Every structure is written in C-alpha cells, then in structure tokens.
C-alpha positions in Angstrom: -64.7 56.3 -35.5 -68.3 57.5 -35.5 -70.2 56.5 -32.4 -72.3 53.2 -32.4 -75.8 52.5 -33.4 -76.3 49.7 -31.8 -75.6 48.1 -28.3 -72.1 47.6 -27.4 -69.8 45.5 -25.1 -67.8 46.9 -22.3 -64.7 46.2 -24.4 -62.4 49.5 -24.7 -63.8 50.9 -21.6 -61.0 52.9 -20.0 -60.5 55.1 -16.8 -58.3 58.4 -17.9 -57.3 61.2 -15.2 -55.4 64.7 -15.6 -54.3 67.0 -13.2 -56.4 69.9 -14.8 -59.9 69.8 -16.3 -58.6 70.9 -19.6 -55.1 68.9 -19.6 -54.1 65.9 -21.4 -55.7 62.9 -20.1 -54.0 59.7 -19.8 -55.2 55.8 -18.8 -54.7 55.7 -15.1 -54.9 51.5 -15.2 -56.6 48.9 -17.0 -59.9 48.3 -15.0 -61.9 45.1 -14.8 -65.3 47.0 -13.7 -66.9 50.1 -13.3 -70.2 51.3 -10.8 -73.2 52.4 -11.4 -72.9 55.9 -12.7 -76.0 57.8 -11.5 -76.4 61.4 -12.6 -80.0 61.4 -11.2 -81.3 63.7 -8.4 -82.1 62.3 -4.9 -85.4 63.0 -3.5 -85.6 65.0 -0.6 -88.7 64.1 1.7 -90.9 67.5 2.4 -93.8 65.9 4.0 -95.3 67.7 7.5 -97.5 66.4 10.0 -100.8 67.6 8.5 -100.2 66.0 5.0 -101.8 62.5 4.7 -99.0 61.5 2.1 -95.3 62.0 1.6 -94.1 64.7 -0.7 -90.6 65.2 -2.1 -88.5 68.0 -3.9 -85.6 67.1 -6.2 -82.5 67.4 -4.2 -78.6 67.2 -5.0 -77.3 65.1 -7.8 -74.6 62.4 -6.7 -73.0 59.3 -6.9 -73.2 58.3 -3.3 -69.9 58.0 -1.3 -68.0 57.9 -4.7 -67.0 55.4 -7.5 -65.2 52.2 -6.6 -63.3 50.5 -9.6 -61.5 46.9 -9.6 -58.1 46.4 -11.4 -55.8 43.6 -11.1 -53.0 44.4 -8.4 -49.8 45.4 -10.2 -47.4 46.9 -7.9 -46.3 49.6 -9.9 -50.0 50.6 -10.6 -50.9 50.3 -7.1 -47.9 52.7 -6.1 -48.6 55.3 -8.7 -52.1 55.6 -7.5 -51.2 55.3 -3.8 -48.9 58.2 -4.5 -51.6 60.2 -5.9 -53.7 59.7 -2.5 -52.8 63.2 -1.3 -56.3 65.1 -1.1 -55.6 66.7 -4.5 -58.4 66.8 -6.9 -58.0 65.2 -10.2 -60.2 65.0 -13.1 -61.2 61.7 -14.5 -62.8 60.3 -17.7 -64.5 56.8 -18.0 -64.5 56.4 -22.0 -66.5 53.9 -23.9 -65.1 52.8 -27.1 -62.2 53.9 -29.3 -61.3 57.4 -27.3 -64.5 57.8 -26.1 -66.3 57.4 -29.3 -69.2 56.1 -27.5 -69.2 58.3 -25.0 -68.8 58.3 -21.2 -68.9 60.4 -18.4 -66.2 62.9 -16.8 -65.8 63.9 -13.4 -63.4 65.5 -10.6 -62.5 63.8 -7.5 -59.8 62.5 -4.9 -58.4 59.1 -5.3 -57.2 56.1 -3.2 -56.3 52.7 -3.4 -56.9 49.5 -1.5 -55.9 45.7 -1.9 -58.9 43.3 -2.0 -58.8 40.2 0.2 -58.6 36.9 -1.8 -58.3 33.2 -1.1 -56.6 30.2 -2.6 -56.0 30.5 -6.3 -57.3 33.9 -7.1 -55.7 36.6 -8.9 -54.8 39.6 -6.7 -57.1 42.7 -7.4 -57.0 46.5 -6.1 -59.8 48.5 -5.6 -59.5 52.5 -6.6 -61.9 54.9 -5.1 -62.9 58.2 -6.2 -64.5 60.4 -4.1 -66.6 63.0 -6.2 -65.6 66.5 -5.8 -68.1 67.6 -8.5 -70.9 67.1 -10.8 -70.6 64.0 -13.1 -71.1 65.0 -16.9 -72.0 63.0 -19.5 -69.6 63.1 -22.4 -71.0 63.5 -26.3 
C-alpha cells in the first residue's frame, strides 16, 4: 500500500523491536500512546561577557531522557519487557500505517517497564521507557 497523501489517524501505529539493526522486527506490544519524537538539535549557548546579546550554536540531537510509551498492563507483556531490561541495546521502529507505509522512526535503545499508579475503576497500565543509545532516524 502506498503512503497516504492526506493527514492520517494514529490508528495502526505500532512499536517494533529487533535484537539487531538489520534483523527481523517484531511488534513489542500494543501501545496506547507515543511521545514527542524530536530530532531537532538543542541550542548550546556561546554568549561571553562582552556580548550584549545571547548567542548559540547547534548542539546534539536528542530525545531528552528517552521515549516513554503507555500500554495496557498484561502480565505476559510486562514479564517479556521486564526480562529485556538488562542494559542490552535493542533496535526499535515506531511505524505509522500498514507496515510503516506512512513512515515512522527508528532508534536504538535500552528498555525498561513499570506499572502506572491507578485508582478506582481504571484500567491497569504500564509505562515502557526506551533510553536512547543512538540517533533517531526518520523512516521514508
């Protein structure tokens, strides 16, 4: 299927992973949301004391402390992700549309999972955090 030429819904957004960058990618879990994916460079201040205006240079690209996703708590999914929390670097793809037909992003990172606090009558959810270990690359 060809990429959409009109705005699309978040329907069919999936988080996939692989043990290697060129390996076969598998859906990790069904996600409920995804974070801001920012590949812009931070601006690093270079102002000195003799300048009357602040100056900046482009710095590193980054996603802050990493990317956080929310998913429904399903014990088997939680246990699978928790077992991956060893400091091992995995490769991830956030895919939009059928098999990424509408693009997405790829990035390497480590993974961890935790339970989100809840109250009466709410669905149990887990928080998946991916600590970036390299560049975020748009998928064409």
